[in-house]
C-alpha angles and dihedrals in degrees: 000000000000122000124199136170096232129146128031095330091053091049091052092047092050090047092052091048094049091045091054091046095051092043090055090046093053091045095052092046090052091050091048090053093049096047102033099045094071090048088064100033098052096055090044090057089052090053091046091051091050092050092048091048090051091049091049091055092051094052096045 
């Protein structure tokens, strides 16, 4: 005997599954932004400080 989740109950079940999936996707993307942004910004500030120090020595 074959079982399937067709009809209104299947639609609700698929909707809940997709809702959970997209909620998790948004959550992980927010966490990646929060944790990865400093990993790129901090070294960029080091480079910017080094460039500005080099420019300051040339002018003085």
